[in-house]
C-alpha positions in Angstrom: -81.8 -5.1 8.9 -78.3 -3.7 8.0 -75.4 -6.8 7.2 -71.8 -6.0 8.4 -69.3 -7.2 6.5 -67.6 -10.5 7.8 -64.2 -10.7 9.7 -62.9 -12.6 6.7 -64.1 -10.2 4.4 -62.3 -7.5 6.6 -58.9 -9.3 6.7 -58.9 -9.5 2.7 -59.9 -5.9 2.1 -57.2 -4.7 4.4 -54.4 -6.8 2.6 -55.9 -5.8 -0.2 -55.4 -2.4 0.8 -51.9 -2.7 2.2 -50.7 -4.7 -0.7 -52.1 -1.4 -3.4 -49.9 1.1 -0.7 -46.7 -1.1 -0.7 -46.9 -1.9 -4.5 -45.6 1.6 -5.5 -43.8 0.6 -8.9 -44.5 -2.7 -10.9 -42.1 -4.3 -13.0 -43.4 -2.3 -16.0 -42.2 0.8 -14.8 -38.6 0.3 -14.8 -37.9 0.6 -11.4 -36.1 -2.1 -9.8 -37.3 -3.4 -6.4 -33.9 -3.7 -4.4 -33.8 -5.6 -1.1 -30.8 -6.9 1.2 -30.3 -9.7 -0.7 -29.6 -8.3 -4.1 -28.6 -4.7 -3.2 -25.1 -5.5 -3.0 -25.0 -7.4 -6.1 -26.7 -5.0 -8.6 -26.0 -1.6 -7.2 -22.7 -2.1 -5.1 -20.6 -4.2 -7.5 -22.2 -2.9 -10.7 -20.5 -0.6 -12.8 -23.5 1.7 -13.8 -24.8 4.6 -12.1 -27.8 3.8 -9.8 -30.2 6.2 -8.4 -31.9 5.1 -5.3 -35.3 5.9 -3.5 -35.5 5.0 -0.1 -39.2 5.0 1.1 -42.1 3.7 3.6 -45.2 2.9 2.3 -47.0 4.6 4.8 -45.1 8.1 3.8 -47.3 10.6 2.0 -44.2 12.8 0.2 -43.1 8.9 -0.9 -46.4 8.5 -2.9 -46.8 11.7 -4.0 -43.3 10.9 -5.8 -44.3 7.8 -7.3 -45.2 9.6 -10.8 -42.1 11.4 -10.9 -40.0 8.3 -10.2 -41.8 6.5 -13.1 -41.1 9.0 -15.5 -37.5 9.2 -14.3 -37.0 5.4 -14.8 -38.5 5.9 -18.4 -36.3 8.9 -19.5 -33.3 7.5 -17.9 -33.7 3.6 -19.3 -30.6 2.3 -21.0 -28.6 5.0 -19.2 -28.9 5.0 -15.9 -30.4 2.8 -13.4 -33.2 3.6 -11.3 -34.4 1.4 -7.8 -36.1 1.7 -4.8 -35.9 0.3 -1.5 -38.8 0.0 0.9 -36.7 1.1 4.1 -39.8 0.4 6.2 -39.4 -3.5 5.3 -35.3 -3.2 5.2 -34.5 -1.4 8.0 -30.8 -2.5 7.8 -30.4 -1.1 4.5 -31.7 2.0 5.4 -29.2 2.4 8.3 -26.6 1.1 6.4 -26.6 4.4 4.3 -27.8 7.0 6.8 -31.1 7.3 5.7 -33.0 9.3 8.3 -36.2 10.3 6.6 -38.9 9.6 3.6 -38.2 9.5 0.6 -34.1 10.0 0.7 -32.9 9.7 -2.8 -29.3 8.6 -3.2 -26.8 8.9 -6.0 -24.5 5.8 -6.3 -21.6 7.3 -8.5 -17.9 5.9 -9.1 -17.9 5.4 -5.2 -20.5 3.0 -4.2 -19.6 2.6 -0.7 -20.1 6.6 -0.4 -23.2 7.5 -2.3 -24.5 11.5 -2.4 -27.5 12.6 -1.4 -29.7 14.1 -3.7 -31.6 17.1 -1.6 -32.8 19.0 -4.9 -36.5 19.2 -6.7 -38.5 16.3 -6.7 -39.3 16.4 -10.3 -37.7 13.9 -13.1 -36.3 16.2 -14.9 -34.5 17.6 -11.8 -33.2 14.0 -10.5 -32.2 12.8 -13.9 -29.9 16.3 -14.4 -28.3 15.3 -11.3 -27.7 11.7 -12.1 -26.1 12.9 -15.5 -24.0 15.0 -14.0 -22.8 12.0 -11.7 -22.3 10.1 -14.7 -20.4 12.7 -16.4 -18.0 13.4 -13.3 -17.1 9.1 -13.6 -16.3 9.7 -17.3 -14.4 12.7 -16.4 -12.3 10.3 -13.6 -11.8 7.9 -16.1 -9.8 10.1 -18.1 -8.2 11.5 -15.3 -9.7 15.1 -15.3 -11.1 14.6 -11.7 -11.9 12.0 -8.9 -14.4 9.1 -9.1 -14.3 8.4 -5.9 -12.4 8.9 -2.1 -10.3 6.4 -0.9 -12.3 4.4 1.3 -14.3 2.9 -2.5 -11.6 0.8 -2.8 -11.2 2.5 -6.3 -8.6 1.1 -8.5 -6.0 3.2 -6.7 -3.3 2.7 -4.2 -5.9 2.2 -1.3 -6.8 -1.5 -1.8 -10.7 -2.5 -1.1 -11.0 -4.9 1.7 -14.1 -7.3 2.1 -14.5 -10.7 4.3 -13.8 -12.6 1.5 -10.3 -11.3 1.1 -9.5 -9.8 4.1 -7.4 -12.7 5.7 -5.3 -13.4 2.6 -4.2 -10.2 1.6 -4.0 -8.5 5.4 -3.0 -11.5 7.8 -1.4 -13.8 5.3 1.1 -11.6 4.0 4.4 -10.3 4.6 3.6 -6.7 3.9 2.8 -3.9 6.8 -0.9 -2.7 6.9 -2.9 0.3 7.9 -6.5 -0.8 7.7 -9.4 1.8 7.8 -12.7 0.7 9.1 -15.0 2.9 8.1 -19.3 3.8 7.1 -20.5 5.1 3.9 -22.8 7.9 5.7 -20.1 8.8 8.4 -18.8 12.2 7.7 -15.0 11.7 9.5 -14.5 9.2 7.3 -15.5 11.3 4.2 -13.0 13.8 5.6 -10.3 11.5 5.8 -11.0 9.9 2.5 -8.5 12.6 0.7 -5.8 12.0 3.1 -5.9 8.4 3.3 -5.7 8.3 -0.2 -2.4 11.0 -0.3 -0.8 8.5 2.5 -1.4 5.2 0.5 0.2 7.0 -2.6 3.6 8.3 -0.6 3.8 4.9 1.8 3.3 2.9 -1.8 6.0 0.1 -1.4 6.4 0.6 1.8 3.5 0.1 3.8 0.2 -1.2 2.4 -3.3 1.1 3.1 -6.6 -0.8 3.2 -10.0 0.2 3.5 -13.2 -2.0 4.7 -16.9 -0.9 4.6 -17.8 -2.1 8.4 -21.4 -1.6 7.5 -21.3 -4.1 4.8 -18.9 -6.5 6.1 -20.0 -6.4 9.9 -18.6 -9.8 11.2 -15.0 -8.3 10.3 -15.9 -5.5 11.8 -17.0 -7.4 15.0 -13.9 -9.3 14.8 -12.1 -6.2 15.2 -13.9 -5.0 18.0 -14.7 -1.7 15.7 -17.4 0.2 17.4 -16.9 3.9 15.9 -16.1 5.2 12.6 -13.3 6.0 11.3 -11.5 2.9 13.3 -7.7 2.5 12.0 -5.6 -0.9 12.8 -2.0 -1.4 12.3 -0.6 -4.7 11.4 3.0 -5.7 11.5 4.8 -7.2 8.8 4.8 -11.1 8.5 2.3 -13.7 9.0 -0.3 -12.2 11.7 -3.3 -13.4 13.8 -6.4 -11.3 14.4 -5.5 -10.7 17.5 -2.0 -9.2 16.7 -3.6 -5.8 15.5 -2.9 -2.6 16.8 -4.6 0.5 17.2 -3.6 3.3 15.2 -3.1 6.7 17.4 -1.8 9.4 15.1 -3.0 11.8 13.5 -5.9 12.2 10.8 -4.0 14.3 7.9 -1.6 12.5 5.3 1.4 13.6 6.8 0.5 12.5 10.3 -0.4 9.0 8.8 3.0 8.7 6.7 5.5 9.8 9.7 3.6 7.1 11.7 3.3 4.6 9.2 7.1 5.3 8.1 8.2 5.0 11.6 6.5 1.5 11.9 8.1 0.5 8.3 11.7 1.2 9.5 11.5 -0.8 12.8 9.8 -3.7 10.5 12.4 -3.2 7.8 15.7 -5.8 8.1 19.3 -4.4 7.6 21.0 -4.8 4.2 22.7 -7.8 3.7 26.8 -6.9 3.5 28.1 -9.1 0.5 31.5 -9.5 -0.4 32.3 -9.2 -3.8 33.3 -12.4 -5.3 32.3 -12.0 -8.9 30.1 -9.8 -11.1 26.7 -11.2 -9.9 27.8 -10.8 -6.0 28.7 -6.9 -6.7 25.6 -6.5 -8.9 23.3 -7.9 -6.0 24.8 -5.8 -3.7 24.5 -2.7 -5.5 22.6 -2.4 -8.7 19.0 -0.5 -8.6 20.3 1.1 -5.1 20.2 4.6 -4.4 23.8 4.4 -3.0 26.1 1.5 -2.3 28.9 1.3 0.4 31.9 0.2 -0.6 34.7 -1.5 1.9 37.9 -2.6 1.3 39.3 -4.5 4.4 42.9 -5.1 4.7 44.5 -8.3 3.6 43.4 -11.7 5.7 47.3 -12.0 6.7 47.3 -8.5 8.1 44.4 -8.7 9.7 43.2 -12.0 11.0 39.8 -13.1 11.6 39.1 -11.6 14.7 40.6 -8.3 12.8 38.3 -8.8 10.2 35.0 -10.0 11.7 35.5 -6.8 13.8 35.3 -4.5 10.7 32.6 -6.2 9.2 30.3 -6.2 12.9 30.8 -2.4 12.5 29.6 -2.5 8.9 26.6 -4.6 9.7 25.6 -2.2 12.6 25.7 0.8 10.5 23.7 -0.9 7.4 21.1 -1.4 10.4 21.3 2.2 11.5 21.1 3.6 7.8 18.3 0.9 6.5 15.6 3.3 6.0 18.3 4.7 2.9 17.6 1.3 1.4 21.7 1.6 0.3 23.5 -1.6 -0.8 26.3 -2.7 1.1 29.6 -4.6 -0.2 33.2 -5.5 1.0 36.0 -6.7 -1.0 39.6 -8.0 0.3 42.4 -5.4 -0.3 44.1 -5.9 -4.0 41.3 -8.6 -5.1 39.3 -6.1 -7.2 42.0 -3.7 -8.4 39.8 -2.0 -11.0 37.2 -1.2 -8.9 39.7 -0.1 -6.3 41.5 2.2 -9.1 37.8 3.4 -10.3 37.0 4.7 -6.8 40.4 5.5 -5.6 40.6 3.8 -2.6 43.6 1.3 -1.6 46.5 3.4 -2.7 46.8 5.2 0.9 46.1 2.0 2.8 43.2 -0.3 4.1 40.6 -0.2 5.6 39.1 1.9 2.9 35.5 2.9 2.1 33.9 4.3 -0.7 30.3 5.5 -1.2 29.0 4.9 -4.8 26.0 6.4 -7.0 26.3 4.1 -10.1 23.3 5.8 -11.6 25.2 9.0 -11.6 28.7 7.5 -11.8 29.7 9.7 -8.8 31.3 8.6 -5.6 32.5 10.2 -2.3 35.7 8.6 -0.1 35.9 8.3 3.5 38.8 10.3 4.9 38.3 10.4 8.6 38.6 7.4 10.5 37.5 3.7 9.9 35.6 3.3 12.7 31.7 3.2 13.8 32.1 7.4 14.6 34.0 8.4 11.8 31.8 5.9 9.3 28.6 7.4 11.0 29.5 11.0 10.2 30.7 10.5 6.8 27.8 8.3 5.9 25.3 11.0 7.8 26.8 13.9 5.9 26.3 11.7 2.5 22.8 11.5 3.4 22.2 15.3 3.4 23.7 15.8 0.6 26.8 17.4 1.8 30.5 16.3 1.2 33.0 16.0 -1.9 32.2 13.8 -5.0 33.9 13.1 -7.9 33.0 11.2 -11.2 33.9 7.4 -11.6 37.0 6.8 -13.5 36.0 5.6 -17.3 32.4 6.3 -16.2 31.3 3.0 -16.2 31.2 -0.1 -13.8 34.7 -1.3 -13.1 35.4 -4.7 -14.1 34.9 -7.5 -11.2 36.9 -10.4 -11.0 35.9 -13.8 -9.5 37.9 -14.6 -6.7 37.4 -17.6 -3.8 34.6 -16.2 -0.8 36.5 -15.6 2.5 36.1 -19.1 4.3 35.8 -17.0 7.8 39.4 -18.4 9.0 43.0 -16.8 9.7 45.4 -16.5 6.7 47.6 -18.8 6.1 51.2 -18.7 4.6 52.0 -20.9 1.6 53.9 -24.2 2.2 56.7 -25.7 0.2 53.9 -28.0 -1.4 51.7 -24.7 -2.3 54.6 -23.6 -4.6 54.8 -24.9 -8.0 58.4 -24.0 -9.0 57.3 -24.5 -12.8 55.8 -21.0 -12.4 59.4 -19.2 -11.3 62.2 -18.5 -14.3 65.1 -20.2 -12.6 67.8 -22.4 -13.2 67.7 -26.3 -12.2 70.5 -26.2 -10.1 68.6 -23.3 -7.8 65.2 -25.4 -8.3 67.2 -28.3 -6.9 68.8 -25.8 -3.7 64.8 -25.1 -3.0 
């Protein structure tokens, strides 16, 4: 009588069969098994080039690739790392990198967030050649011979790589202005944006910071900002902020569009320059040193123009400083007659006060306001200066003038000296005359 295998025997046979199908590679093959638990640590955060196969155990083409892939791993041992992902078991990894079919082979080069797809022949030699080409590209980039990855890779360029660990510290808890791109490595539009984003980041350096966050690797942070498509760009104004303060970027996707949009935001957030009184060399340097231009005003003596009069002039200067703040000029003022060397070097003061000169201390050249010392007159003068128009002259002596130390203005009207303030010993006169005084 014919005997049938028991249920337990069938179960064991089935499990053995599945195990054999799943076990494409053993540790001795040199192919590293990659999972969601170790992928980021082993591949994304590693400097090495990786060749990664995304397979499904039931896939016939995957099974046919096994001998060549083993051969590849042995040939590249110690040079390039080779790994595999069971994308049937770990669908999230496959989805993260846009895997649509099996086997899919990707080469993780300098830009780990955006690997390149391998679409060549499925032989060990052909795959090795592509991997070595990626390694050569990375080496050339290190020597300045080419790009080692796009802006969204968070490479050591002007685009800052953001993660769930550093996002709040760098973006929210800073006084900087930020534009943040939320991208996906497989996203075509994101890849098109990469060179534009990198170019804009370089141009905006020192004004607006540009960051990039892989929304597929940091899904919690992407969800926090309601990211539903890629790329999504968010704007964060200057100063300490909250997540709810993020604004949608509504500009274009070219570098010039991004630069123009961000520059407008930068100007709106830049505080007006401080208008400093020149009371000593330190205050003069604080106002003018390192600035492309320095706007120097010489105001009438306080006895000729009381506190109300002087404050009116100062308000006008502050208002214009705010208007031209994007120029990052220095702004300073002195009382007429107090800084004679400065007045002489800039050829102001001799024809009366108030007076103004704009100085380029790097080139040691200046231009004098010839029109009225009014909001309209100064505005026209500074506008011409900003366009490179107007007559310039060399600073006398071709060096920074000597600055003397004086008391700062106390904000009050001037007072004529009383008898007690006059020291008669300072005057060369007869005793009889002193007695009469």
